[in-house]
C-alpha positions as CSV (number, residue, x, y, z in Angstrom):
1,X,-38.9,-82.7,-41.6
2,X,-37.1,-79.4,-41.5
3,X,-35.7,-78.0,-44.7
4,X,-32.2,-76.7,-43.7
5,X,-31.7,-74.7,-46.9
6,X,-34.7,-72.4,-46.3
7,X,-34.5,-71.9,-42.6
8,X,-32.2,-69.2,-41.1
9,X,-29.1,-70.4,-39.2
10,X,-29.6,-70.5,-35.4
11,X,-26.8,-67.9,-34.7
12,X,-28.3,-65.3,-37.0
13,X,-30.6,-62.7,-35.3
14,X,-33.9,-61.8,-36.9
15,X,-34.1,-58.5,-38.7
16,X,-35.2,-55.6,-36.5
17,X,-38.4,-53.9,-37.4
18,X,-38.9,-50.2,-38.0
19,X,-36.9,-47.5,-39.7
20,X,-33.2,-48.0,-39.8
21,X,-31.3,-45.5,-37.6
22,X,-28.8,-43.0,-38.9
23,X,-26.0,-43.3,-36.4
24,X,-26.9,-45.1,-33.2
25,X,-30.3,-43.7,-32.5
26,X,-33.4,-43.7,-34.7
27,X,-34.5,-40.3,-35.9
28,X,-37.6,-38.6,-34.5
29,X,-40.6,-37.9,-36.8
30,X,-39.6,-34.2,-36.9
31,X,-36.0,-35.1,-37.9
32,X,-37.2,-37.5,-40.6
33,X,-39.6,-34.8,-42.0
34,X,-36.9,-32.1,-41.9
35,X,-34.5,-34.4,-43.8
36,X,-37.3,-35.3,-46.3
37,X,-38.1,-31.7,-47.0
38,X,-34.4,-30.8,-47.5
39,X,-34.0,-33.7,-50.0
40,X,-37.2,-32.5,-51.8
41,X,-35.7,-29.0,-52.2
42,X,-32.4,-30.4,-53.5
43,X,-34.2,-32.6,-56.0
44,X,-36.2,-29.5,-57.1
45,X,-33.1,-27.4,-57.5
46,X,-31.4,-30.1,-59.5
47,X,-34.3,-30.3,-62.0
48,X,-35.9,-26.9,-62.5
49,X,-38.9,-28.5,-64.2
50,X,-40.1,-30.0,-61.0
51,X,-42.2,-28.3,-58.4
52,X,-40.6,-27.3,-55.1
53,X,-43.2,-27.6,-52.3
54,X,-43.9,-24.4,-50.4
55,X,-46.5,-23.5,-47.8
56,X,-49.1,-21.0,-49.1
57,X,-52.3,-19.9,-47.6
58,X,-55.0,-17.4,-48.8
59,X,-58.6,-16.7,-48.2
60,X,-61.0,-17.1,-51.1
61,X,-64.7,-16.4,-51.2
62,X,-67.1,-19.1,-52.2
63,X,-67.5,-17.7,-55.7
64,X,-63.8,-17.8,-56.4
65,X,-63.5,-21.4,-55.0
66,X,-66.4,-22.6,-57.2
67,X,-64.9,-21.0,-60.3
68,X,-61.5,-22.7,-59.6
69,X,-63.2,-26.0,-59.0
70,X,-65.2,-25.7,-62.2
71,X,-62.2,-24.8,-64.3
72,X,-60.2,-27.7,-62.8
73,X,-63.0,-30.1,-63.4
74,X,-63.5,-29.0,-67.1
75,X,-59.8,-29.4,-67.7
76,X,-59.5,-32.7,-65.7
77,X,-56.7,-31.3,-63.6
78,X,-56.3,-30.6,-59.8
79,X,-57.2,-27.1,-58.6
80,X,-53.5,-26.3,-57.8
81,X,-52.7,-26.7,-61.5
82,X,-55.3,-24.0,-62.3
83,X,-53.9,-21.7,-59.5
84,X,-50.3,-22.2,-60.7
85,X,-51.3,-21.3,-64.3
86,X,-53.2,-18.2,-63.1
87,X,-50.2,-17.0,-61.0
88,X,-47.8,-17.7,-63.8
89,X,-50.0,-15.8,-66.3
90,X,-50.7,-12.8,-64.2
91,X,-47.4,-12.4,-62.4
92,X,-45.2,-13.4,-65.3
93,X,-43.4,-16.3,-63.6
94,X,-42.6,-19.6,-65.2
95,X,-45.0,-22.4,-64.2
């Protein structure tokens, strides 16, 4: 016996899988990421208390890395929190 209340009508097409397109064509991965980063920046600007993701790279020697890891472990926070605090303290910027 078929339950007519729970089955979809025959003329209704099933939902399409995947990410919904904006316009007529689905965005590429690069377009989606670009849009996501722009939205992150806007959210960060709207609330100054939030972090705005930025690329940053530097070389540290093994001693410095171990000191950062040890400090982060003692405080129970990620290493980036210790780095941000160090930068804010020594460069005078707000964390």
